[in-house]
Residue frames as a rotation matrix with the C-alpha (Angstrom) as fourth column:
UNK 1
0.049 0.910 -0.412 -43.72
-0.999 0.051 -0.006 32.03
0.016 0.411 0.911 59.44
UNK 2
-0.381 -0.105 0.918 -44.70
-0.376 0.925 -0.051 28.48
-0.844 -0.365 -0.392 59.93
UNK 3
-0.883 0.067 -0.464 -45.27
-0.419 0.330 0.846 26.08
0.210 0.942 -0.263 57.11
UNK 4
0.006 0.940 0.342 -48.81
-0.903 0.153 -0.402 25.05
-0.430 -0.307 0.849 56.74
UNK 5
-0.943 -0.326 0.073 -49.31
-0.283 0.894 0.346 21.37
-0.178 0.306 -0.935 56.28
UNK 6
-0.164 0.893 -0.419 -52.10
-0.816 0.116 0.567 19.67
0.555 0.435 0.709 54.55
UNK 7
-0.154 0.117 0.981 -53.68
-0.842 0.504 -0.192 17.21
-0.517 -0.856 0.021 56.94
UNK 8
0.835 0.550 -0.003 -54.52
-0.462 0.699 -0.546 14.86
-0.298 0.458 0.838 54.10
UNK 9
0.455 -0.754 -0.473 -50.83
-0.432 0.278 -0.858 14.25
0.779 0.595 -0.200 53.14
UNK 10
0.986 -0.100 -0.134 -49.18
0.167 0.592 0.788 11.61
0.000 -0.800 0.600 55.26
UNK 11
0.502 -0.864 -0.039 -45.63
-0.530 -0.343 0.776 11.64
-0.684 -0.368 -0.630 56.47
UNK 12
-0.071 -0.508 0.858 -44.59
0.409 0.770 0.490 8.76
-0.910 0.385 0.153 54.13
UNK 13
0.610 0.357 0.708 -46.02
0.787 -0.171 -0.592 10.61
-0.091 0.918 -0.385 51.14
UNK 14
0.946 -0.305 -0.106 -44.02
-0.301 -0.952 0.052 13.71
-0.117 -0.017 -0.993 52.08
UNK 15
0.192 -0.922 0.335 -40.85
-0.271 0.278 0.921 11.61
-0.943 -0.267 -0.197 52.35
UNK 16
0.020 -0.110 0.994 -41.32
0.811 0.583 0.048 10.08
-0.585 0.805 0.101 48.88
UNK 17
0.863 0.360 0.355 -42.21
0.499 -0.717 -0.486 13.51
0.080 0.597 -0.798 47.48
UNK 18
0.733 -0.652 -0.192 -39.00
-0.438 -0.669 0.601 14.95
-0.520 -0.357 -0.776 48.95
UNK 19
-0.073 -0.769 0.635 -36.88
0.226 0.608 0.761 12.25
-0.971 0.199 0.129 47.33
UNK 20
0.277 0.252 0.927 -38.39
0.935 0.153 -0.321 12.99
-0.223 0.955 -0.193 43.93
UNK 21
0.961 0.147 0.236 -37.91
0.209 -0.942 -0.264 16.74
0.184 0.303 -0.935 44.15
UNK 22
0.665 -0.746 0.036 -34.44
-0.544 -0.451 0.707 16.64
-0.511 -0.490 -0.706 45.68
UNK 23
0.338 -0.534 0.775 -32.94
0.426 0.821 0.380 13.90
-0.839 0.202 0.506 43.48
UNK 24
-0.246 -0.474 -0.845 -30.80
-0.633 -0.582 0.511 14.49
-0.734 0.661 -0.157 40.40
UNK 25
0.595 0.506 0.624 -31.95
0.210 0.652 -0.728 13.31
-0.776 0.565 0.282 37.03
UNK 26
-0.555 -0.751 -0.357 -29.88
-0.306 -0.214 0.928 12.76
-0.774 0.624 -0.111 33.89
UNK 27
0.350 0.722 -0.597 -31.51
-0.858 -0.010 -0.514 12.57
-0.377 0.692 0.616 30.45
UNK 28
-0.305 -0.349 0.886 -31.52
-0.022 0.933 0.360 9.10
-0.952 0.090 -0.292 29.00
UNK 29
-0.827 0.009 -0.563 -31.63
-0.557 -0.151 0.817 8.35
-0.078 0.989 0.130 25.25
UNK 30
0.156 0.978 0.138 -35.01
-0.863 0.204 -0.463 7.21
-0.481 -0.047 0.876 24.05
UNK 31
0.946 0.131 -0.295 -33.57
-0.285 0.772 -0.569 4.72
0.153 0.623 0.767 21.53
UNK 32
0.596 -0.771 0.226 -30.49
0.343 0.498 0.796 2.53
-0.726 -0.397 0.561 21.69
UNK 33
-0.083 -0.747 -0.659 -27.30
-0.503 -0.540 0.675 3.39
-0.861 0.388 -0.331 19.81
UNK 34
-0.787 -0.195 0.586 -27.77
0.304 0.703 0.643 0.51
-0.537 0.684 -0.494 17.36
UNK 35
0.162 0.931 0.327 -31.26
0.887 0.007 -0.461 1.72
-0.432 0.365 -0.825 16.49
UNK 36
0.598 0.018 -0.801 -30.04
-0.090 -0.992 -0.089 5.29
-0.796 0.126 -0.592 15.94
UNK 37
-0.494 -0.844 -0.206 -27.22
-0.395 0.007 0.919 4.05
-0.774 0.536 -0.337 13.66
UNK 38
-0.585 0.359 0.727 -29.67
0.690 0.692 0.214 1.95
-0.426 0.627 -0.652 11.68
UNK 39
0.538 0.823 -0.183 -31.97
0.622 -0.534 -0.572 4.95
-0.569 0.193 -0.799 11.26
UNK 40
0.262 -0.528 -0.808 -29.07
-0.449 -0.808 0.382 7.12
-0.854 0.262 -0.449 10.03
UNK 41
-0.758 -0.574 0.311 -27.96
-0.054 0.530 0.846 4.42
-0.650 0.624 -0.433 7.60
UNK 42
-0.171 0.791 0.587 -31.48
0.892 0.378 -0.249 4.01
-0.419 0.481 -0.771 6.27
UNK 43
0.664 0.404 -0.629 -31.79
0.193 -0.905 -0.378 7.79
-0.723 0.130 -0.679 5.84
UNK 44
-0.207 -0.822 -0.530 -28.51
-0.521 -0.366 0.771 7.90
-0.828 0.436 -0.352 3.88
UNK 45
-0.792 -0.068 0.606 -29.53
0.365 0.743 0.561 5.04
-0.489 0.665 -0.564 1.62
UNK 46
0.206 0.958 0.200 -32.96
0.852 -0.075 -0.519 6.54
-0.482 0.277 -0.831 0.98
UNK 47
0.564 -0.028 -0.826 -31.52
-0.173 -0.981 -0.085 9.97
-0.808 0.191 -0.558 0.16
UNK 48
-0.590 -0.802 -0.098 -29.01
-0.335 0.132 0.933 8.33
-0.735 0.583 -0.347 -2.23
UNK 49
-0.552 0.472 0.688 -31.82
0.738 0.660 0.140 6.49
-0.388 0.585 -0.712 -4.00
UNK 50
0.558 0.766 -0.319 -33.85
0.549 -0.629 -0.551 9.68
-0.622 0.132 -0.771 -4.26
UNK 51
0.130 -0.604 -0.786 -30.83
-0.455 -0.741 0.495 11.48
-0.881 0.293 -0.371 -5.76
UNK 52
-0.831 -0.428 0.355 -30.33
0.062 0.564 0.824 8.72
-0.552 0.707 -0.442 -8.32
UNK 53
-0.104 0.883 0.458 -34.01
0.907 0.273 -0.320 8.82
-0.408 0.382 -0.829 -9.26
UNK 54
0.638 0.329 -0.696 -33.95
0.142 -0.939 -0.314 12.59
-0.757 0.102 -0.646 -9.68
UNK 55
-0.341 -0.828 -0.445 -30.82
-0.472 -0.258 0.843 12.37
-0.813 0.497 -0.303 -11.84
UNK 56
-0.756 0.116 0.644 -32.46
0.498 0.741 0.451 9.73
-0.425 0.662 -0.618 -14.03
UNK 57
0.337 0.941 0.036 -35.59
0.796 -0.265 -0.544 11.86
-0.502 0.212 -0.839 -14.40
UNK 58
0.385 -0.265 -0.884 -33.49
-0.257 -0.951 0.173 14.89
-0.886 0.161 -0.434 -15.33
UNK 59
-0.691 -0.722 -0.034 -31.53
-0.271 0.215 0.938 12.94
-0.670 0.658 -0.345 -17.97
UNK 60
-0.460 0.607 0.647 -34.73
0.818 0.573 0.044 11.55
-0.344 0.550 -0.761 -19.47
UNK 61
0.561 0.715 -0.417 -36.30
0.527 -0.697 -0.487 15.00
-0.639 0.053 -0.767 -19.54
UNK 62
0.171 -0.577 -0.799 -33.25
-0.481 -0.756 0.444 16.56
-0.860 0.309 -0.407 -21.19
UNK 63
0.881 0.301 -0.366 -33.26
-0.459 0.351 -0.816 13.82
-0.117 0.887 0.447 -23.85
UNK 64
-0.020 -0.939 -0.344 -29.84
-0.828 0.208 -0.520 12.38
0.560 0.274 -0.782 -23.11
UNK 65
0.960 0.164 -0.227 -29.03
-0.037 0.876 0.480 8.88
0.277 -0.453 0.847 -21.99
UNK 66
0.651 -0.746 0.140 -25.86
-0.460 -0.241 0.855 8.46
-0.604 -0.621 -0.499 -19.89
UNK 67
0.134 -0.645 0.752 -24.32
0.465 0.711 0.527 5.96
-0.875 0.279 0.395 -22.31
UNK 68
0.684 0.142 0.715 -24.88
0.721 -0.276 -0.635 8.26
0.108 0.951 -0.291 -25.28
UNK 69
0.928 -0.359 -0.099 -22.64
-0.315 -0.897 0.309 10.82
-0.200 -0.256 -0.946 -23.66
UNK 70
0.182 -0.918 0.351 -19.65
-0.240 0.305 0.922 8.48
-0.954 -0.252 -0.165 -24.16
UNK 71
0.596 0.070 0.800 -20.14
0.655 0.535 -0.534 7.83
-0.465 0.842 0.273 -27.88
UNK 72
-0.558 -0.820 -0.129 -17.61
0.492 -0.452 0.744 9.17
-0.668 0.352 0.656 -30.35
UNK 73
0.294 0.770 -0.567 -19.19
-0.031 -0.585 -0.811 12.01
-0.955 0.256 -0.148 -32.34
UNK 74
-0.280 -0.482 -0.830 -16.98
-0.813 -0.341 0.472 11.64
-0.510 0.807 -0.297 -35.44
UNK 75
0.826 0.549 -0.125 -17.91
-0.507 0.627 -0.591 9.48
-0.247 0.552 0.797 -38.41
UNK 76
0.626 -0.579 0.522 -15.68
0.444 0.816 0.371 6.72
-0.641 -0.001 0.768 -39.81
UNK 77
0.550 -0.417 0.724 -14.41
0.715 -0.214 -0.666 8.78
0.432 0.883 0.181 -42.76
UNK 78
0.739 -0.259 0.621 -13.43
-0.396 -0.914 0.090 11.65
0.544 -0.313 -0.778 -40.46
UNK 79
0.750 -0.464 0.472 -11.56
-0.330 0.356 0.874 9.25
-0.574 -0.811 0.114 -38.21
UNK 80
0.577 -0.543 0.610 -9.69
0.756 0.638 -0.147 7.74
-0.309 0.546 0.779 -41.18
UNK 81
0.595 -0.340 0.729 -8.67
0.325 -0.728 -0.604 11.20
0.735 0.596 -0.322 -42.41
UNK 82
0.757 -0.302 0.579 -7.47
-0.634 -0.550 0.543 12.16
0.154 -0.779 -0.608 -38.92
UNK 83
0.715 -0.498 0.490 -5.51
0.121 0.780 0.615 8.91
-0.688 -0.380 0.618 -38.70
UNK 84
0.554 -0.510 0.658 -3.83
0.812 0.157 -0.562 9.55
0.183 0.846 0.501 -42.05
UNK 85
0.637 -0.303 0.708 -2.87
-0.172 -0.952 -0.253 13.11
0.751 0.040 -0.659 -40.96
UNK 86
0.773 -0.334 0.540 -1.47
-0.575 -0.007 0.818 11.82
-0.270 -0.942 -0.198 -37.69
UNK 87
0.663 -0.543 0.515 0.55
0.518 0.830 0.207 9.09
-0.540 0.130 0.832 -39.43
UNK 88
0.557 -0.448 0.699 1.98
0.574 -0.401 -0.714 11.66
0.600 0.799 0.033 -41.87
UNK 89
0.684 -0.291 0.669 2.96
-0.552 -0.806 0.213 13.93
0.477 -0.515 -0.712 -38.98
UNK 90
0.776 -0.393 0.492 4.61
-0.215 0.569 0.794 10.97
-0.592 -0.722 0.358 -37.25
UNK 91
0.589 -0.577 0.565 6.64
0.800 0.512 -0.311 10.08
-0.110 0.636 0.764 -40.36
UNK 92
0.566 -0.374 0.735 7.75
0.125 -0.842 -0.525 13.72
0.815 0.389 -0.430 -40.70
UNK 93
0.760 -0.262 0.594 8.80
-0.649 -0.334 0.683 13.78
0.019 -0.905 -0.424 -37.05
UNK 94
0.733 -0.501 0.460 10.80
0.278 0.838 0.470 10.56
-0.621 -0.216 0.753 -37.49
UNK 95
0.538 -0.533 0.654 12.56
0.760 -0.031 -0.650 11.97
0.366 0.846 0.388 -40.58
UNK 96
0.589 -0.325 0.740 13.47
-0.304 -0.938 -0.170 15.20
0.749 -0.125 -0.651 -38.79
UNK 97
0.793 -0.319 0.519 14.76
-0.475 0.207 0.855 13.26
-0.381 -0.925 0.013 -35.78
UNK 98
0.670 -0.565 0.481 16.89
0.651 0.758 -0.017 11.08
-0.356 0.325 0.876 -38.09
UNK 99
0.514 -0.483 0.709 18.35
0.420 -0.579 -0.699 14.21
0.748 0.657 -0.094 -39.73
UNK 100
0.663 -0.253 0.705 19.14
-0.647 -0.666 0.370 15.74
0.376 -0.702 -0.605 -36.34
UNK 101
0.804 -0.367 0.468 20.71
-0.086 0.707 0.702 12.45
-0.588 -0.605 0.537 -35.16
UNK 102
0.623 -0.588 0.516 22.86
0.772 0.356 -0.526 12.30
0.125 0.726 0.676 -38.33
UNK 103
0.490 -0.416 0.766 24.06
-0.080 -0.896 -0.436 15.87
0.868 0.153 -0.472 -37.73
UNK 104
0.747 -0.185 0.638 24.79
-0.662 -0.131 0.738 15.07
-0.053 -0.974 -0.220 -34.07
UNK 105
0.785 -0.480 0.393 26.80
0.393 0.875 0.285 11.98
-0.480 -0.069 0.875 -35.04
UNK 106
0.493 -0.612 0.618 28.83
0.647 -0.217 -0.731 13.99
0.581 0.761 0.289 -37.58
UNK 107
0.549 -0.256 0.796 29.48
-0.471 -0.881 0.042 16.68
0.690 -0.398 -0.604 -34.96
UNK 108
0.842 -0.232 0.487 30.56
-0.362 0.426 0.829 14.08
-0.400 -0.874 0.275 -32.40
UNK 109
0.661 -0.631 0.405 32.99
0.738 0.644 -0.200 12.57
-0.135 0.431 0.892 -34.92
UNK 110
0.426 -0.484 0.765 34.40
0.259 -0.745 -0.615 16.04
0.867 0.460 -0.192 -35.70
UNK 111
0.699 -0.149 0.699 34.83
-0.669 -0.481 0.567 16.76
0.252 -0.864 -0.436 -31.96
UNK 112
0.842 -0.396 0.365 36.62
0.134 0.810 0.571 13.44
-0.522 -0.432 0.735 -31.50
UNK 113
0.518 -0.664 0.539 38.96
0.793 0.138 -0.593 14.17
0.320 0.735 0.598 -34.44
UNK 114
0.453 -0.322 0.832 39.72
-0.150 -0.947 -0.285 17.67
0.879 0.004 -0.477 -33.12
UNK 115
0.842 -0.143 0.520 40.42
-0.520 0.044 0.853 16.33
-0.145 -0.989 -0.037 -29.61
UNK 116
0.729 -0.602 0.324 42.88
0.597 0.792 0.128 13.83
-0.334 0.100 0.937 -31.08
UNK 117
0.362 -0.597 0.716 44.65
0.581 -0.457 -0.674 16.59
0.729 0.660 0.182 -33.02
UNK 118
0.636 -0.074 0.768 44.74
-0.482 -0.816 0.320 18.80
0.603 -0.573 -0.555 -29.92
UNK 119
0.882 -0.324 0.342 46.30
-0.136 0.520 0.844 16.05
-0.451 -0.790 0.414 -27.83
UNK 120
0.544 -0.702 0.460 48.88
0.839 0.450 -0.305 15.43
0.007 0.552 0.834 -30.57
UNK 121
0.349 -0.393 0.851 49.76
0.236 -0.842 -0.485 19.12
0.907 0.370 -0.201 -30.83
UNK 122
0.790 -0.072 0.609 50.06
-0.582 -0.403 0.706 19.46
0.195 -0.912 -0.360 -27.04
UNK 123
0.802 -0.521 0.292 52.35
0.317 0.785 0.532 16.45
-0.507 -0.334 0.795 -27.02
UNK 124
0.393 -0.658 0.643 54.51
0.814 -0.076 -0.576 18.03
0.428 0.750 0.505 -29.78
UNK 125
0.595 -0.120 0.795 54.73
-0.210 -0.978 0.009 21.30
0.776 -0.173 -0.607 -27.85
UNK 126
0.805 -0.237 0.544 56.08
-0.559 0.007 0.829 19.63
-0.200 -0.972 -0.127 -24.69
UNK 127
0.806 -0.552 0.214 58.56
0.577 0.813 -0.076 17.40
-0.132 0.185 0.974 -26.50
UNK 128
0.336 -0.759 -0.558 62.18
-0.075 -0.612 0.787 18.64
-0.939 -0.222 -0.263 -26.33
UNK 129
0.993 0.017 -0.119 63.85
-0.118 -0.048 -0.992 19.58
-0.023 0.999 -0.046 -29.62
């Protein structure tokens, strides 16, 4: 079968048409890399601001203010009573530690005395009579 040719299409037009249909094309980015990075950065900043605004609206709606969350709930008298209890517990702990240290010192002195006696008795055993 022979190809039918349109008489209206010239040879030069067919040559250009062949180049376009036979060539290879690679997709090119529409925007530059810098522009895409700027758009991503702007999107991140905007979404962060929206998140902060929504958090603020939620806290206002719930009736709490962020700085109120950090306040100490106890009154001054309660704090003084807790301080007095803690100081009493600390003094008791110090007294019990002192008693344990005194017992440990007495035990160490007894061990030292017994070691001295043991060395003396071992020396007496090995001495000729």
